[in-house]
C-alpha positions in Angstrom: -4.6 31.7 14.4 -7.9 33.4 13.6 -8.7 35.7 10.7 -11.4 38.3 10.6 -12.3 41.0 8.1 -12.1 44.6 9.4 -12.8 48.0 8.1 -10.5 51.0 8.8 -12.0 53.6 6.5 -11.0 56.8 8.5 -7.9 58.2 10.2 -9.7 58.2 13.5 -10.6 54.5 13.1 -6.9 53.6 12.3 -5.6 55.5 15.4 -8.1 53.9 17.8 -7.6 50.4 16.1 -3.8 50.6 16.7 -4.3 51.8 20.3 -6.7 48.9 20.9 -4.5 46.1 19.5 -1.4 47.6 21.1 -2.9 46.6 24.5 -2.3 42.9 23.6 1.1 41.3 23.5 0.2 39.0 20.6 1.2 39.4 16.9 -1.4 40.8 14.5 -1.0 41.0 10.7 -3.1 42.9 8.2 -3.4 41.2 4.8 -4.5 43.2 1.8 -4.0 41.4 -1.5 -0.3 40.3 -1.5 0.7 42.8 1.2 1.1 41.6 4.8 2.0 44.3 7.4 2.2 44.5 11.1 -1.2 45.7 12.4 0.4 47.7 15.2 2.2 49.9 12.6 0.2 53.1 11.8 2.6 53.9 8.9 2.1 50.4 7.5 -1.7 50.6 7.7 -1.7 53.9 5.8 0.2 52.1 3.0 -2.8 49.9 2.4 -6.0 50.7 0.4 -8.3 51.5 3.3 -11.4 51.9 1.1 -11.7 48.0 1.0 -12.1 45.5 3.8 -8.8 44.1 5.2 -8.1 40.7 6.6 -6.7 40.7 10.2 -4.8 37.6 11.3 -4.6 37.2 15.0 -1.7 34.9 15.9 -2.9 33.4 19.2 -5.7 31.2 20.6 -5.3 32.7 24.1 -7.8 35.4 25.2 -9.4 35.2 21.7 -12.9 36.2 23.0 -11.4 39.2 24.8 -9.5 40.3 21.6 -12.6 39.9 19.4 -14.7 41.8 21.8 -12.2 44.7 21.9 -12.0 44.7 18.1 -15.8 44.5 17.6 -16.2 48.1 16.3 -13.9 47.3 13.4 -15.0 43.7 12.5 -17.1 43.2 9.4 -17.2 39.4 9.4 -15.6 36.5 11.2 
């Protein structure tokens, strides 16, 4: 598992983020405080405080470089 910090501070970013990670068959969780939601759920994402960075947990070691490259526009720090 790998965790990175991402920023989803606009509706457009949320839509493109969900489209990007939906291409991968792996599980992704967004962690904000004590809340953990499925990162492929647009409704779940909109329940979070999007004004702050969010932790993204990537539940695989396979194709990690490919996933990180696809998520580069959203990543703040690794």
